C-alpha positions in Angstrom: 2.1 -4.5 -30.1 3.2 -5.0 -26.2 4.3 -8.2 -25.1 2.7 -9.9 -21.8 4.6 -11.5 -19.3 3.4 -13.4 -17.4 4.3 -13.1 -13.2 6.6 -16.2 -11.7 4.3 -18.2 -9.3 4.9 -17.1 -5.9 6.7 -19.6 -3.7 4.4 -21.3 -1.2 3.8 -19.2 1.7 4.6 -20.2 5.4 2.7 -18.4 7.7 5.0 -20.1 10.7 8.2 -18.7 9.7 6.4 -15.2 9.0 5.0 -15.0 12.7 8.2 -15.8 13.9 9.8 -13.1 11.6 7.3 -10.8 12.3 7.9 -10.9 16.0 11.7 -11.1 15.7 11.5 -7.5 13.7 8.6 -6.1 15.5 10.9 -6.1 18.9 12.4 -3.4 17.3 10.5 0.2 17.0 12.4 1.7 14.3 12.0 -1.6 11.9 8.1 -1.9 13.2 7.7 1.8 12.2 10.0 1.4 9.0 7.5 -1.3 7.9 4.2 0.0 8.6 5.2 3.3 6.7 6.2 1.0 3.8 2.8 -0.1 3.4 1.0 3.1 3.9 3.0 4.7 1.2 2.7 1.3 -1.8 -0.8 1.2 -0.7 -0.5 5.5 -1.5 0.9 5.0 -4.5 -1.6 2.6 -5.6 -4.2 4.2 -5.1 -2.9 7.6 -6.8 -2.7 5.5 -9.6 -6.4 4.3 -9.4 -7.1 8.6 -8.6 -5.6 9.1 -11.9 -7.6 6.7 -14.1 -10.5 8.0 -12.4 -9.4 11.5 -13.3 -9.7 10.9 -16.6 -14.1 11.3 -16.2 -14.6 12.9 -13.2 -18.2 13.8 -13.2 -19.0 10.1 -13.9 -17.0 9.0 -11.6 -16.9 12.2 -8.7 -18.0 10.2 -5.9 -15.4 7.9 -6.3 -12.4 10.1 -6.5 -14.0 12.0 -3.3 -13.6 8.9 -1.7 -10.0 7.8 -3.0 -9.1 11.4 -1.8 -10.1 11.1 1.5 -8.5 7.4 1.4 -5.6 9.0 0.9 -5.6 11.5 3.4 -6.3 9.4 6.3 -3.5 7.3 5.3 -1.3 9.9 4.8 -2.0 10.6 8.4 -1.6 7.6 9.9 2.3 7.7 8.6 4.7 7.8 11.7 8.0 9.6 12.3 10.5 8.6 14.5 10.5 10.2 17.8 
């Protein structure tokens, strides 16, 4: 039997601190590109997992599969490479 673990509670977020940190890091072009790419790649990996599940029944899920593939392709196009 699989044991289920409960994720620890998320500490309270402080929007002001997050905003200050984001503004400070955004001043660095490389950090901004890296952060954006990390978010895009993470999202693509999550969507890939969902796509794999949809592919278990491709006939029923065809519309969702096509929509998800389009989203992944658009995300891929949004990845920025350092100049």
